[in-house]
Residue, then its C-alpha position, 0 to 999 in steps of 0.5 A: m618368296k614361296s613356301p615350299t608348301g603353298s603359294p604366295s597369297e596362301d602364305v599371306a593369307r595365313l598371317a593375316t588377322a581373321h576378319p572378325w565378322h567374317g572369319v571367326s565361327v560362331g562356336p560348334d556348340a552354339p547357340h549353347l556357347v558361343t564365341a563374341f568378339i568384345e569391342i568395348v570394355p566398361t571404363d572405355v568412355m570412347k564408342y567403338e565398333i567394327d569397320k565392316e570392310s577392313g575388320l579393324l576395330r575403328v571410333d565410331r564416336p566419343n561418349k557424349l553422356s556421362s553413363q558406360c556400357p556396364t558389361l563387356y560389349g560386341f557381336l557374335p561373329q558369323t550372325l546378321s540381324d536380317s529377315r528371320v531375326a526381324a520376323l521373330c521380333e514381329t512374333q514377338t511384338n505383334r507389330k508389321g514392318i520391322r526390319g534387320d539392322q544388318d548388322p551382326l547380333d549384339i551381345c552384352v557379357f557379364s565377367e567378374r574378373p575385368i578384362q581391360h581392353a578390347p578387341v578380345l574374343v571370348t566364349v560365352v553362355p546366352i541367358g537371356g536378352l533385350r528386344i530392342l528397336d531402333r526407328d522399326e529395326a530389330d536390334d537384339k542385345i543378347i546377355a550372356v556371362l562368361h564361360q566358368d565364370a567364378v561369379y556370374g558362371s551359375w547363371t543360366d537365365v536372366t531370371s538368375m540376375s541381380p535385378n539391379l544389374l538388369e535395370r543397369l543394362q536396361h537403362y544404359f541402352l534406353s538412355y545412351k542415344q538420348m541427349p538432354g532435351d529429347s522429347k522423343r527417344k530414339v530406342e525402345l525396349t519392348a522386352t526382356y526375354g529369357a535363355d531359351e528366347a535368347r538362343s532362338v534368336i541366335s539360330a535366326s542371326v546365323e540362318d541370316y548370315r548364311a543366307r546372305f553370305g553362305n558359309s564363310l571360311s572360319v578360325 
């Protein structure tokens, strides 16, 4: 039945869940304060990933190894790792032929209070990142802290982090695709960078998104 304030299609659109990649804003204060969509929490033993077509969370695969992501893990809405992100990676690594992985920008979020399940949106402060290459594709992992977190909220840069926590995060991404008996690493961690570069990567990913998709509707 048609609503007095709009067409049936408009009413359905209001009821529909926003697509977490295209229908949610990265935030008006990006890249300093951003919205992250969390796909995985540290207790998950399954690898969940957003289905790009529907926007629903789908099972990608069971974790084959015992290691689990030590932080909340997800992506930044309305971002894309494409030519601009790849160009930044080429500049910083002095390499050529790097491509963006064509996915939204990944993010790892430290929170003192456990979040038990995903999906969930959180407001976070970027403090750095891991420059990761996966078969010549830029696959940056932004490191962030939950906004106003009682324990981690004072961190403003990766230099504020405990070395043990940083090493744990680095080790996870270097090993989570590495199966026993594999002699060659599938991913390469070329650098760990601070807050300034993290903001540059985020800005580049927003520009890459807009170049591909335009300015999508956001909530």
